C-alpha positions as CSV (number, residue, x, y, z in Angstrom):
1,M,108.3,-19.1,-34.0
2,A,107.5,-18.7,-30.3
3,R,104.0,-17.6,-31.3
4,V,103.0,-21.0,-32.7
5,P,101.4,-22.4,-29.5
6,E,99.4,-19.2,-29.0
7,L,98.3,-19.2,-32.7
8,V,97.4,-22.9,-32.4
9,A,95.2,-22.2,-29.4
10,T,93.6,-19.3,-31.2
11,T,92.9,-21.5,-34.2
12,L,91.4,-24.3,-32.1
13,D,89.2,-21.8,-30.2
14,R,88.0,-20.3,-33.5
15,L,87.1,-23.7,-34.8
16,A,85.3,-24.7,-31.6
17,T,83.3,-21.4,-31.6
18,Q,82.2,-22.0,-35.2
19,A,81.1,-25.6,-34.4
20,A,79.1,-24.3,-31.4
21,L,77.5,-21.5,-33.4
22,H,76.5,-24.1,-36.0
23,A,75.1,-26.4,-33.4
24,R,72.9,-23.5,-32.1
25,G,71.8,-22.6,-35.6
26,A,73.6,-19.3,-35.6
27,A,76.0,-20.3,-38.4
28,L,75.3,-21.9,-41.7
29,E,78.3,-24.2,-41.8
30,P,80.1,-26.1,-39.0
31,Y,83.5,-25.3,-40.6
32,I,85.6,-22.3,-41.6
33,P,87.3,-22.2,-45.0
34,I,91.1,-22.6,-44.5
35,G,91.9,-19.2,-46.2
36,Q,89.5,-17.4,-44.0
37,L,90.8,-19.1,-40.9
38,R,94.4,-18.3,-41.8
39,D,93.6,-14.7,-42.4
40,D,91.6,-14.4,-39.2
41,V,94.3,-16.0,-37.0
42,L,97.3,-14.2,-38.7
43,R,95.7,-10.8,-39.2
44,S,98.5,-9.1,-37.2
45,E,101.3,-10.7,-39.3
46,L,101.8,-8.5,-42.4
47,R,105.0,-10.0,-43.8
48,G,104.1,-12.7,-46.4
49,S,107.0,-15.0,-45.9
50,R,106.7,-15.0,-42.1
51,R,103.0,-15.4,-42.4
52,E,103.3,-18.5,-44.6
53,A,106.0,-20.1,-42.4
54,L,103.9,-19.5,-39.3
55,W,100.7,-20.9,-40.9
56,K,102.5,-24.0,-42.1
57,R,103.6,-24.8,-38.5
58,V,100.2,-23.9,-37.0
59,R,98.3,-25.9,-39.6
60,S,100.4,-29.0,-39.1
61,V,99.7,-29.0,-35.3
62,V,96.0,-28.2,-35.7
63,E,95.5,-30.9,-38.3
64,G,97.1,-33.4,-36.0
65,N,94.4,-32.7,-33.4
66,A,91.9,-35.6,-33.2
67,N,89.0,-33.1,-32.9
68,V,89.8,-31.5,-36.2
69,R,88.9,-32.9,-39.6
70,A,90.9,-31.3,-42.4
71,S,89.3,-31.7,-45.8
72,V,88.6,-29.9,-49.0
73,R,85.1,-29.1,-49.8
74,E,83.3,-26.5,-51.9
75,G,81.2,-24.2,-49.8
76,R,78.3,-22.0,-50.7
77,G,80.6,-19.3,-52.0
78,G,82.7,-21.7,-54.1
79,D,85.7,-21.9,-51.7
């Protein structure tokens, strides 16, 4: 699980980029659906069990960040 800090940094960078794109009008939403974010960050991890274990640890750290608001909402596509 040594990759967790790197994956957390990638996740936070991806979220910050999305927020900046939205602020400039280049993205429709200021957020990224959790499934899309997970798949983007963990695209190189192919084993399902390892993927879920990694994501559980990454998600707990990211959701503990004061700059991140974790919530469930329905987007334009129904996710």
